N, C-alpha and C positions, 0 to 999 in steps of 0.2 A: 584456488578454488571457491573462496569466501569473497574474493573482490569481482569475481565472475559473476558470480551470482548477486551481490550486489548490482552490477553493472546491468544485468539482463533483466531484474526487474525494474531497474529504474527507467531501461525503456519500456517494458511492459507495461508503468504506470503511463509515460508519453501514449504510448500505443492508446490504450483507456481512452485519454483525452481526445484524442485525434480522431477517435473512430465513433462518439459521441454524435446520436445518442444509440447506436446500436451496439451494446457489452459484448454481444455474443461473438461477432466475428473479431472484436482486441482480442481477443482469449485464442483466436486463432491465427494473427498476425500484426507484428510489428507495426508501430507508423511507417516505417519506411517500406513494407510490404512483406518483408521476410519475414519467415512463421516465425511463431512461439516458440524455444523448444518445448518436446514436453514435461520436461525436468522443471523448468522455470515454472509452467502452467500448476503443476502438480504443488512446487515451493510455495509459491504466493497463492496461487486460486485455486488449486484442485480442488481444496475441500473449503476453501471459506468463501467470504462475503466481501465485495467489495468494499469502501463507504470513501464517499470523496467528499472534504468537507475541505474549509478554509481554512486558512491560519490565524484567522480570529477565534477559531472553533477550539483550539488545543491551548491550552496554559501551561509554559513552562516555570519547574521548580526545580529544584537542585535535584541532582540526578538524573534526573528522567523528565516525562511529560504526562497531563491529561487529557483527555481528547472528550469536548461533546456528544456523550451518547453511549460512549465508553466505558465500563466500571470500574476497570483496573489500571492502574498506575502502569505505566509506558517506560520502561529505561531506557537513559541516553544510548545505551550502547545498540540498542535496536532502531535506531532513527538512522535510514539512510537519504541520500539526495533526493528530491524530485525532482522533474527536469522537466517541471512545469509552476504553477501559483500555487495550486492545492496540495492537499495534505491528504496522502494515499493509505486508509487502513485497511488492514486484512485480518479478519478473523470471524467466528462462527457465535452466532446466535444461537442457543441452544434451545432444544423443547420446554425444559425448567425452568427458564428467566436467565439464567448466568450466559456469561460469555465464555468463548477459548480465550486460549493465551493469544496475545498477536502473533500473524503471519508474515507479513512483512508490513513496515512503515516507513512511508516516504513524506518528509515534509521541504517546501521550500526553503533555499539558503538562506540564512541572516532572515529568516519571518518570525523567529524570536529568539 
């Protein structure tokens, strides 16, 4: 099941890129036109914001990553392969200025 989540979330990230600039439609269909399953919408972006970064905006450190604009350390185990050249980071900016933990994190293979 965990592998299926990774694959579907990766397809979701590709759908976001190919559907730009209309991110709202990307939450309904994948790049190939198939509907995004409700549980994938909930898991990656149901309560979070998507942040598209370049590989140059993340820094690899022992055990994980730091991403520009994100205040927390991202453990390596959360990284999933991106289907394009962008880094996709899903989290919530909270009203008190803090940020939630990472919901989904995609990085291009071999980027860092």
